[in-house]
N, C-alpha and C positions, 0 to 999 in steps of 0.2 A: 504494500500500500504506500509506503514511504517513497518507493521508486516511482509509482504512478503520480503522486503529488509533485515530486521533483520534475517529472516530465511535463506535467501540466503547467507548472510555473515557468519553466523554460519556454514552452510552446506559446505561452501567452504574454511574454515580455515584449515591450515595444521594439519595433524595428522600422527602419526607413522604408516606406512604401509610397508608390505614386497613387494619386487619387483614382477612385473607381470611375468608370465611364457613366454618363447620364443613365439613370434608371437602375444603377447598381450601387451597392454599398460595400465598403471594405469590411472584411471579417477582422475587426480591430482587436488589438490587445485589450485585456480587461474583461473579455467575455467570460461567462461561467459555463463550462461544458457540463451538461447534465447526463448525456449519454453519447454514444458514438454517432449520433445523428441530430442531436438537439442541443441548443444552447440558449442562454439568456444574455441580453445586452440592453442596458438602460431600461430594465423592467419589462422588456418585450421578449417573448419566447419565440424562437425560430427553429425550424426543422427542415432538413434536406428533403425535398419532394421526391417521393418514389423510393425512399431508402428505409430499411429497417436494420438497425444495428442489433447485435446480440443483446439479449436482455440482461440487465445487471442482476446478479444473484444466481444466474444459471451457470452451470459448470461444464468444462470439458477436461479430459485427462490428457496431459502433455506426454511427450515421448518418454519422460523419466517416470511416468506413473503418478504424477502429482495432479491433484484437482486444481484447476485455475478458473477464475471468474471470466466467463465469456464476454460479459458486458464491459469489464475493465480492459480486455484486449481490444475490443472495438474502439473504446474511448481513447486508449493510448495511441492507436494508429490515426484516428481522427485528429488528435492534438498534434501529432507529428506532421501530418499533411498540412494542417493550418500553418504551423510554424515554417515549414519548408517551402510552401508554394504560395503563401499569401493570397488566398482566394478572394474573389469579389463575388457578390451574390445579388440576385434580383428576386423580388417577391413574385410568386405566381398564383397564390391563393391565400386566403385569410379566413380564419374563424374568429370568434370573439376573443380567444386567448392565445392564438397561435398563428404565426405567419409561415407558410411553406415557401421555400426558396429553392432556386437553382443557383449553383455556384460554379465558377470556373477557376481553375488553378493554372498558374503559369509554371511550366517546366521547360527550362531553356527558352526557346522561342515559341514553344507550342502552348496553346490554351486548351486545357483538358477539363472535361466535366468532372467535378469533384466526386459526385455520386458514383459515376462509372469507375473512377479510380478506387474508391473504397470497396465497391462490389468486386471488381476485377482482381483486387489484391486478396480477396477472400476474407475481409474483415467487416463486411456488411452484406446485406441481402436485398433483393428486390422486394419492396413491400407489395402486399396483395390486397385487393379490394374484397368486399363481402362475398363475392362469387369465387374467390380464390384465383383471380386473374391479376397479373401485374398492373400496377398503375401506369407504368411506362415500360412497354415490352422490351426495348433495347437493354434495360437493366436485367431482365430475366435472361437474356442471351449472355450478357457478361457474367451473370451468376452461374449459369450452366457451364460456361467455359472455365471459370475458376474452380468449380466443383470437379470437372474432369481433369484439370491440372493438379488437383489437390493443393490449391493455393491457400495460403493463410490458414484460417481455422478449419478449412475443409480437409486438411491433412490429419485431423484428429477424428477417429472413428465415432466418438460419441457426441459430436457437435450436432445439434438439432436446429433446423431452420426455425427462427423465432415465430414465423407465421403458424407453425404447427402448435407451438406452445400457447400462443395467443388464442388460437381457435379452440384448443382444448379448454382453456380458462373460460372463454366466452360460453362454450357449451355447458360447462359446469354451472356457471351463473344462471344460464337460462333454465336449467333443470331445477335449481333451487328456487327460482322465481315462480315456477309452475306448482311447486309443492305447497 
């Protein structure tokens, strides 16, 4: 946990960046990461559109046989991408308490979709709608590729897609509500 906090403090320290283009905002130092896909800045909560990070408190077994927190792994990689690529984001949808955003990161001279980077590296997943379909199909393609390559968390046999866990939880709540 101490290592994770150190990583987060390094990832969120000020760095020289150029201003975001019109309609976008910089993913600035001083944000509070809540998960590997969600953060708070100036009292507003943001989430990467179409992405589901590993759930905090769920576990996977690493190659040495130790149980690790899957959500912490997603969070650490998200923090590292923020620090290393200085993303800029644009809102795409908003609810009363949450703004969904798309972000691009700069790697060399290339601008890359931050969500695709997270999913392709195997530290996030394509989020699914109520029918079990991806909100953004290209993210499901990136996820399948990461799974086949055993990238990131996919290398561990007991990693479960968070959509499976969320669906199970929703089904259990629905059963209790009917009783």
